[in-house]
ZARO-654805 format. One record per residue: residue number from 0; residue in one letter; x, y, z of N, C-alpha, C in turn. Coordinates in Angstrom, 1 decimal. Example, Ala and Ser with C-alpha at 12.3 -4.5 7.8 and 13.67 -1.06 7.14 Angstrom:
// residues 2
+------+-------+--------+--------+--------+--------+--------+--------+--------+--------+--------+
! tifi ! lumvo !    n_X !    n_Y !    n_Z !   ca_X !   ca_Y !   ca_Z !    c_X !    c_Y !    c_Z !
+------+-------+--------+--------+--------+--------+--------+--------+--------+--------+--------+
!    0 !     A !   13.2 !   -5.7 !    7.8 !   12.3 !   -4.5 !    7.8 !   13.2 !   -3.3 !    7.8 !
!    1 !     S !   12.8 !   -2.2 !    7.1 !   13.7 !   -1.1 !    7.1 !   12.9 !    0.0 !    7.9 !
+------+-------+--------+--------+--------+--------+--------+--------+--------+--------+--------+
***
This chain:
// residues 82
+------+-------+--------+--------+--------+--------+--------+--------+--------+--------+--------+
! tifi ! lumvo !    n_X !    n_Y !    n_Z !   ca_X !   ca_Y !   ca_Z !    c_X !    c_Y !    c_Z !
+------+-------+--------+--------+--------+--------+--------+--------+--------+--------+--------+
!    0 !     M !  -35.4 !    6.4 !  -11.6 !  -34.4 !    5.4 !  -11.8 !  -34.9 !    4.4 !  -12.8 !
!    1 !     T !  -34.1 !    4.1 !  -13.8 !  -34.5 !    3.1 !  -14.8 !  -34.3 !    1.7 !  -14.3 !
!    2 !     E !  -34.8 !    0.7 !  -14.9 !  -34.7 !   -0.7 !  -14.5 !  -33.2 !   -1.1 !  -14.5 !
!    3 !     K !  -32.5 !   -0.7 !  -15.6 !  -31.0 !   -1.0 !  -15.7 !  -30.3 !   -0.4 !  -14.5 !
!    4 !     E !  -30.6 !    0.9 !  -14.2 !  -29.9 !    1.5 !  -13.0 !  -30.2 !    0.8 !  -11.7 !
!    5 !     S !  -31.4 !    0.3 !  -11.5 !  -31.7 !   -0.3 !  -10.3 !  -31.0 !   -1.7 !  -10.2 !
!    6 !     R !  -30.8 !   -2.4 !  -11.3 !  -30.1 !   -3.7 !  -11.2 !  -28.6 !   -3.5 !  -10.9 !
!    7 !     S !  -28.0 !   -2.3 !  -11.3 !  -26.6 !   -2.1 !  -11.2 !  -26.3 !   -1.3 !   -9.9 !
!    8 !     A !  -27.3 !   -0.8 !   -9.2 !  -27.1 !   -0.1 !   -8.0 !  -26.5 !   -1.0 !   -6.9 !
!    9 !     P !  -25.5 !   -0.4 !   -6.2 !  -24.9 !   -1.3 !   -5.1 !  -25.9 !   -1.6 !   -4.0 !
!   10 !     V !  -25.8 !   -2.8 !   -3.4 !  -26.6 !   -3.2 !   -2.3 !  -26.1 !   -2.5 !   -1.1 !
!   11 !     P !  -26.9 !   -1.8 !   -0.3 !  -26.5 !   -1.1 !    0.9 !  -25.9 !   -2.1 !    1.9 !
!   12 !     S !  -24.8 !   -1.7 !    2.6 !  -24.2 !   -2.6 !    3.5 !  -25.1 !   -2.8 !    4.7 !
!   13 !     Q !  -25.1 !   -4.0 !    5.3 !  -25.8 !   -4.3 !    6.5 !  -24.8 !   -4.4 !    7.7 !
!   14 !     R !  -23.6 !   -3.9 !    7.5 !  -22.6 !   -3.8 !    8.5 !  -23.1 !   -2.9 !    9.7 !
!   15 !     P !  -22.9 !   -3.4 !   10.9 !  -23.3 !   -2.5 !   12.0 !  -22.6 !   -1.2 !   12.0 !
!   16 !     R !  -23.2 !   -0.2 !   12.7 !  -22.7 !    1.2 !   12.8 !  -21.3 !    1.1 !   13.5 !
!   17 !     S !  -21.2 !    0.3 !   14.5 !  -19.9 !    0.2 !   15.2 !  -19.5 !   -1.3 !   15.3 !
!   18 !     P !  -18.2 !   -1.5 !   15.2 !  -17.8 !   -2.9 !   15.2 !  -18.0 !   -3.5 !   16.6 !
!   19 !     R !  -18.5 !   -4.7 !   16.6 !  -18.7 !   -5.5 !   17.9 !  -18.4 !   -6.9 !   17.6 !
!   20 !     V !  -18.0 !   -7.6 !   18.6 !  -17.8 !   -9.0 !   18.6 !  -18.9 !   -9.7 !   19.4 !
!   21 !     L !  -19.1 !   -9.2 !   20.6 !  -20.1 !   -9.8 !   21.4 !  -20.8 !   -8.7 !   22.3 !
!   22 !     S !  -22.1 !   -8.8 !   22.4 !  -22.8 !   -7.9 !   23.3 !  -23.8 !   -8.8 !   24.1 !
!   23 !     R !  -24.5 !   -8.2 !   25.1 !  -25.4 !   -9.0 !   25.9 !  -26.4 !   -9.7 !   25.0 !
!   24 !     G !  -26.9 !   -9.1 !   24.0 !  -28.0 !   -9.7 !   23.2 !  -27.6 !  -10.1 !   21.8 !
!   25 !     G !  -26.3 !  -10.1 !   21.4 !  -26.0 !  -10.4 !   20.1 !  -24.5 !  -10.6 !   19.9 !
!   26 !     A !  -24.2 !  -10.8 !   18.6 !  -22.7 !  -11.0 !   18.3 !  -22.5 !  -10.8 !   16.8 !
!   27 !     T !  -21.3 !  -10.5 !   16.4 !  -20.9 !  -10.6 !   15.0 !  -20.0 !  -11.8 !   14.8 !
!   28 !     I !  -20.3 !  -12.6 !   13.8 !  -19.7 !  -13.9 !   13.6 !  -19.2 !  -14.0 !   12.2 !
!   29 !     L !  -17.9 !  -14.5 !   12.1 !  -17.4 !  -14.8 !   10.8 !  -18.0 !  -16.1 !   10.3 !
!   30 !     L !  -18.4 !  -16.2 !    9.1 !  -19.1 !  -17.4 !    8.6 !  -18.8 !  -17.7 !    7.2 !
!   31 !     D !  -18.5 !  -19.0 !    6.9 !  -18.2 !  -19.4 !    5.5 !  -19.4 !  -20.1 !    4.8 !
!   32 !     A !  -20.6 !  -19.6 !    5.1 !  -21.8 !  -20.1 !    4.5 !  -22.7 !  -19.0 !    4.2 !
!   33 !     D !  -23.6 !  -19.1 !    3.2 !  -24.6 !  -18.1 !    2.8 !  -25.8 !  -18.2 !    3.8 !
!   34 !     V !  -26.1 !  -17.2 !    4.5 !  -27.2 !  -17.1 !    5.4 !  -28.0 !  -15.8 !    5.1 !
!   35 !     A !  -29.3 !  -15.9 !    5.0 !  -30.1 !  -14.8 !    4.7 !  -30.5 !  -14.1 !    6.0 !
!   36 !     P !  -30.6 !  -12.7 !    5.9 !  -31.2 !  -12.0 !    7.1 !  -32.6 !  -12.6 !    7.4 !
!   37 !     G !  -32.9 !  -12.7 !    8.7 !  -34.1 !  -13.3 !    9.1 !  -34.0 !  -14.8 !    9.5 !
!   38 !     S !  -32.9 !  -15.4 !    9.0 !  -32.7 !  -16.8 !    9.3 !  -32.5 !  -17.0 !   10.8 !
!   39 !     I !  -32.9 !  -18.2 !   11.3 !  -32.6 !  -18.5 !   12.7 !  -31.4 !  -19.5 !   12.7 !
!   40 !     V !  -30.4 !  -19.2 !   13.5 !  -29.3 !  -20.0 !   13.7 !  -29.1 !  -20.5 !   15.1 !
!   41 !     K !  -28.5 !  -21.6 !   15.3 !  -28.3 !  -22.2 !   16.7 !  -26.8 !  -21.9 !   17.0 !
!   42 !     L !  -26.5 !  -21.3 !   18.1 !  -25.2 !  -21.0 !   18.5 !  -24.9 !  -21.8 !   19.8 !
!   43 !     T !  -23.7 !  -22.4 !   19.9 !  -23.3 !  -23.1 !   21.0 !  -22.0 !  -22.5 !   21.5 !
!   44 !     P !  -22.0 !  -21.6 !   22.5 !  -20.8 !  -21.0 !   23.0 !  -20.1 !  -22.0 !   23.9 !
!   45 !     P !  -18.8 !  -21.8 !   24.1 !  -18.0 !  -22.8 !   24.9 !  -18.3 !  -22.7 !   26.4 !
!   46 !     F !  -19.1 !  -21.6 !   26.8 !  -19.3 !  -21.4 !   28.2 !  -20.8 !  -21.7 !   28.6 !
!   47 !     G !  -21.6 !  -22.3 !   27.7 !  -23.0 !  -22.4 !   28.1 !  -23.8 !  -23.3 !   27.2 !
!   48 !     R !  -25.1 !  -23.1 !   27.2 !  -26.0 !  -24.0 !   26.5 !  -26.2 !  -23.4 !   25.1 !
!   49 !     E !  -26.9 !  -24.2 !   24.3 !  -27.2 !  -23.8 !   22.9 !  -28.3 !  -22.7 !   22.9 !
!   50 !     L !  -28.1 !  -21.7 !   22.1 !  -29.0 !  -20.5 !   22.0 !  -29.4 !  -20.3 !   20.6 !
!   51 !     N !  -30.7 !  -19.9 !   20.4 !  -31.2 !  -19.5 !   19.1 !  -31.0 !  -18.0 !   18.9 !
!   52 !     A !  -30.6 !  -17.7 !   17.6 !  -30.4 !  -16.3 !   17.3 !  -30.9 !  -16.0 !   15.9 !
!   53 !     E !  -31.4 !  -14.8 !   15.7 !  -31.9 !  -14.3 !   14.4 !  -30.8 !  -13.5 !   13.7 !
!   54 !     V !  -30.5 !  -13.9 !   12.4 !  -29.6 !  -13.1 !   11.6 !  -30.2 !  -11.8 !   11.2 !
!   55 !     N !  -29.5 !  -10.7 !   11.7 !  -30.1 !   -9.4 !   11.4 !  -29.1 !   -8.5 !   10.5 !
!   56 !     G !  -28.1 !   -9.1 !   10.0 !  -27.2 !   -8.4 !    9.1 !  -26.2 !   -9.4 !    8.4 !
!   57 !     V !  -25.9 !   -9.2 !    7.2 !  -25.0 !  -10.0 !    6.4 !  -24.1 !   -9.0 !    5.6 !
!   58 !     W !  -22.8 !   -9.2 !    5.7 !  -21.9 !   -8.3 !    4.9 !  -20.6 !   -8.9 !    4.8 !
!   59 !     T !  -19.8 !   -8.4 !    3.9 !  -18.4 !   -8.8 !    3.7 !  -17.5 !   -7.7 !    4.2 !
!   60 !     D !  -16.6 !   -8.0 !    5.1 !  -15.7 !   -7.0 !    5.7 !  -14.8 !   -6.4 !    4.6 !
!   61 !     Q !  -14.7 !   -5.1 !    4.5 !  -13.9 !   -4.5 !    3.5 !  -12.4 !   -4.6 !    3.7 !
!   62 !     I !  -12.0 !   -4.9 !    4.9 !  -10.6 !   -5.0 !    5.2 !  -10.0 !   -6.4 !    4.8 !
!   63 !     D !  -10.7 !   -7.5 !    5.3 !  -10.2 !   -8.8 !    5.0 !  -11.0 !   -9.6 !    4.0 !
!   64 !     G !  -12.1 !   -9.0 !    3.6 !  -12.9 !   -9.7 !    2.5 !  -13.7 !  -10.9 !    3.0 !
!   65 !     R !  -13.7 !  -11.2 !    4.3 !  -14.4 !  -12.4 !    4.8 !  -15.8 !  -12.0 !    5.2 !
!   66 !     P !  -16.8 !  -13.0 !    4.9 !  -18.2 !  -12.8 !    5.2 !  -18.4 !  -12.8 !    6.7 !
!   67 !     R !  -19.4 !  -12.0 !    7.1 !  -19.8 !  -11.9 !    8.5 !  -21.3 !  -11.8 !    8.6 !
!   68 !     I !  -21.8 !  -12.2 !    9.8 !  -23.3 !  -12.0 !   10.0 !  -23.4 !  -11.4 !   11.4 !
!   69 !     G !  -24.4 !  -10.6 !   11.5 !  -24.8 !  -10.1 !   12.8 !  -26.0 !  -10.8 !   13.3 !
!   70 !     V !  -26.0 !  -11.2 !   14.6 !  -27.1 !  -12.0 !   15.1 !  -27.7 !  -11.3 !   16.4 !
!   71 !     K !  -29.0 !  -11.5 !   16.6 !  -29.6 !  -11.0 !   17.8 !  -30.1 !  -12.3 !   18.5 !
!   72 !     L !  -29.7 !  -12.5 !   19.8 !  -30.2 !  -13.6 !   20.5 !  -31.7 !  -13.5 !   20.8 !
!   73 !     L !  -32.4 !  -14.6 !   20.7 !  -33.8 !  -14.6 !   20.8 !  -34.3 !  -14.7 !   22.3 !
!   74 !     D !  -33.4 !  -15.2 !   23.2 !  -33.7 !  -15.2 !   24.6 !  -33.4 !  -13.8 !   25.1 !
!   75 !     E !  -34.4 !  -13.2 !   25.8 !  -34.2 !  -11.9 !   26.3 !  -33.1 !  -11.6 !   27.2 !
!   76 !     D !  -32.6 !  -12.7 !   27.9 !  -31.5 !  -12.6 !   28.8 !  -30.2 !  -12.8 !   28.1 !
!   77 !     G !  -30.2 !  -13.0 !   26.8 !  -29.0 !  -13.1 !   26.0 !  -28.1 !  -14.2 !   26.5 !
!   78 !     W !  -26.8 !  -14.0 !   26.4 !  -25.8 !  -15.0 !   26.7 !  -25.9 !  -15.4 !   28.2 !
!   79 !     F !  -26.5 !  -14.6 !   29.0 !  -26.5 !  -14.9 !   30.5 !  -27.8 !  -15.6 !   31.0 !
!   80 !     A !  -28.6 !  -16.1 !   30.0 !  -29.8 !  -16.8 !   30.4 !  -29.5 !  -18.1 !   31.1 !
!   81 !     E !  -30.3 !  -18.5 !   32.0 !  -30.0 !  -19.8 !   32.6 !  -31.1 !  -20.8 !   32.3 !
+------+-------+--------+--------+--------+--------+--------+--------+--------+--------+--------+
***
């Protein structure tokens, strides 16, 4: 592959294999800010305490064109930690 070809090659999608909104250890979140994979974000759900999560995917939805991130909660008990 030439240098020109590598610059114009599409970036592979980081979209999860299956759509999800919330799981025990993570979530997909619509976001209107640029966040890099590996970043740590603080989430405050309406039903609990603040949680730290690592961004493990960033993509733009092909249907609505809105940016999304996938996060993995850093607490091993996920949303249900006390």
